[in-house]
Each structure stands twice: as C-alpha cells, then as structure tokens.
N, C-alpha and C positions, 0 to 999 in steps of 0.2 A: 504494500500500500504506500502510495506517495504521501509526502508531508505537505504537498501543495494540491489543493482541491479547487477546481474551477466550476463555476456555476453562473450562467448568463454573463460571461465576460468579466466576472468579478473573481479576483484571485484571493484566496485565503491562505496565508502562511501559517500553518498550524505548528506550534512548538512541539519539539520532541522532548521526551523525558519529563513532561509536566502533566499533572492531573488536570482533569476538566475543571473549568470554572463556570458555575451556573449562577446567574443573578436573575432574580424575578423582580420586576419593577412595576409598581402600581401607581397610576397617575389619577389624581382627582379623588372624589369621594368614593365612587364605586371601585376603582382600582385599589385604593387604600383599604377598603373593607375586605376585599378579596385577599390582599396580602396579609392583613391582620388575622384573618381566619386561617390561612395556611401556616403562618408563624405560630399561632396557638396550637395547631395540630402537631407541632414538633417535627416538621419535615427536616431531615438532616442533609448536609452536603449542599445546601443552597444558601446564597446570600440574598436576603430580602431588602428591598429599598422601597420607600414610599415617597411620593412627590405630591404636594398639595399646596394650594394657596391659603388654606385655612390653618393658621398656626395652632389653634386650639385642638383641632383634629390631630395634628402632628404630635402635640404634647401628650395627648391621651393614648397614643398608640404604643404598644409594647415593642414595636420594631425599632431596633437601635439605629439604623441608617435612615436618615430623614433629610429631604431636600425641600425647603420652602420655595415655592415658585412665586414670581411676581412681587417680591419684597419692595422693589423700588418703583413699581408702577403706580 
C-alpha cells in the first residue's frame, strides 16, 4: 500500500509510523449537542471539539476543547 493516496486530484500525504488521529467537531447548537452526547458516552480514541457563538453553551459543556466563534463580530 502506498503512503500517498489520490482522490479527485487531491493528494494526501499520509504519515508512516503514526497512529490515526480522529477529531469530531460540532458546530452550533445542534453540533455541540451531538458532540456533548458522544463525549458523555465515553467514546475512546477520539478528540472532540465544539464550536459555538454562545459562550454560555460552551461553558456548560463537558468537552474540554472549545472554540468560541464570532467573538469580535
């Protein structure tokens, strides 16, 4: 198997000797709710990230990686 995979003229250089990195990102209220649910289920081997404009929703989430959108708008 080659370390270089092509799909629709996009080349992905896949690192050798590294484990997979899986990040699940939820955006907005619905996405954050879905991520919160998955996080509470204890899914292992995945980094969860939530992105939201609502700072209160971010503060109330158990997910450790949070990005507040539109802070300066």
